[in-house]
C-alpha positions in Angstrom: 29.8 10.1 -13.8 28.6 11.3 -10.6 26.7 7.9 -9.6 25.1 9.8 -6.4 22.8 11.2 -9.1 21.4 8.2 -9.8 20.2 8.1 -5.4 17.8 11.1 -6.6 15.9 9.1 -8.8 12.1 7.9 -6.2 11.4 5.0 -6.1 8.3 2.4 -4.4 8.9 -1.1 -3.0 7.0 -3.9 -4.2 6.8 -7.4 -3.8 7.2 -9.0 -7.2 5.8 -12.7 -6.9 5.9 -15.4 -9.3 5.0 -19.7 -10.1 6.8 -22.4 -11.0 5.7 -25.8 -11.1 3.2 -25.8 -8.1 5.7 -23.2 -6.3 5.6 -19.7 -5.1 7.8 -17.5 -4.5 8.5 -13.5 -4.2 11.1 -10.8 -3.6 11.7 -7.2 -3.4 11.7 -5.0 -6.3 11.9 -0.8 -6.6 12.8 -1.1 -10.8 9.0 -1.1 -11.6 7.5 1.4 -14.0 4.4 2.1 -16.4 5.4 1.5 -20.1 2.4 2.9 -21.5 -1.6 3.2 -20.9 -3.3 1.8 -23.6 -2.6 -1.3 -23.5 -1.8 -0.7 -19.9 1.6 -2.2 -19.9 4.5 -2.5 -16.8 8.1 -3.9 -16.6 10.0 -4.7 -13.9 13.8 -5.4 -13.2 14.7 -8.5 -11.7 18.5 -10.1 -10.8 19.0 -12.7 -12.9 20.1 -15.0 -10.0 16.9 -14.1 -7.9 14.4 -16.9 -7.8 11.7 -15.2 -8.6 13.7 -14.0 -12.2 13.7 -18.1 -12.4 10.4 -18.4 -11.3 9.0 -15.5 -13.8 11.4 -17.0 -17.1 9.1 -20.0 -17.0 5.6 -19.0 -16.5 5.8 -16.1 -17.7 3.4 -14.6 -15.1 4.4 -12.2 -12.3 2.2 -10.0 -9.6 3.2 -6.9 -8.2 1.4 -5.8 -4.9 2.8 -2.1 -3.7 3.7 -1.4 -0.2 2.5 0.7 2.3 5.4 3.1 4.0 4.4 1.3 7.2 5.8 -2.2 6.1 8.2 -3.0 8.9 12.1 -3.8 8.1 10.9 -7.7 9.4 8.3 -7.8 6.6 10.4 -6.2 4.0 13.9 -8.0 5.0 12.0 -11.8 4.8 11.6 -10.8 1.0 14.9 -8.9 0.2 17.5 -10.6 2.4 15.8 -14.4 2.2 15.8 -16.7 -0.6 13.1 -18.6 -1.6 15.7 -21.1 -1.9 15.6 -21.6 1.5 12.8 -20.7 3.1 9.3 -20.4 2.2 8.1 -16.8 2.4 4.5 -17.0 2.2 4.5 -19.3 5.9 3.6 -16.8 7.3 2.3 -14.3 5.0 -1.7 -13.1 3.9 -1.7 -13.3 0.6 -4.7 -14.6 -2.1 -4.2 -15.9 -5.5 -5.2 -13.9 -8.8 -6.2 -14.3 -11.9 -2.8 -15.5 -13.2 -2.7 -18.0 -10.4 0.5 -16.3 -8.6 0.0 -14.8 -5.5 -1.1 -11.9 -4.5 0.5 -10.1 -1.5 -1.7 -8.8 1.4 0.3 -8.0 4.0 1.1 -4.5 4.0 -0.1 -3.6 0.4 -1.8 -0.7 -1.1 -2.7 -2.4 -4.0 -1.5 -5.0 -7.1 -1.0 -5.5 -9.9 -0.9 -8.5 -12.4 1.7 -9.4 -15.1 1.3 -11.5 -18.1 4.9 -11.3 -19.8 4.7 -9.9 -23.5 8.5 -9.1 -23.9 12.0 -9.0 -22.1 15.4 -7.4 -22.6 18.5 -8.9 -21.2 20.8 -6.3 -19.4 23.5 -7.8 -17.9 22.8 -8.8 -14.3 19.4 -8.4 -14.6 16.4 -8.6 -17.1 13.6 -6.4 -17.9 10.4 -8.2 -18.4 7.5 -6.2 -19.9 4.4 -7.4 -19.1 0.3 -6.2 -20.1 -1.6 -5.5 -16.9 -4.4 -9.2 -16.4 -5.3 -6.6 -13.4 -4.9 -4.1 -11.1 -6.8 -3.6 -7.5 -6.4 -0.9 -4.8 -6.8 -1.5 -1.3 
């Protein structure tokens, strides 16, 4: 198999956030897709070692902020290369709480989707969380 073929699949960049016992975390993700239109359902793939995975597993809710192409590497790096176990990723980040009381990142975001987990699939190193869409908005 030529694994380089997989690099040709197009992706977006998203900040996926969740909560656990009054704490928030978020991470960069690129494996997000719409599953069905009715009912509106999405799926996200999250590495099991990430703190966000733990938070989604416990709270069963998440937000997914859609990043614009103008998002700088410094911003992407904060959510993609650093752990919420070590830093507060929301200290200098503009956000609001959505209907699910999970942060919706406003910085460099063109829209957001809030999900309530209805199922999950174990795929080895990752879990695919399948969620009903609670709310969605464009900015």
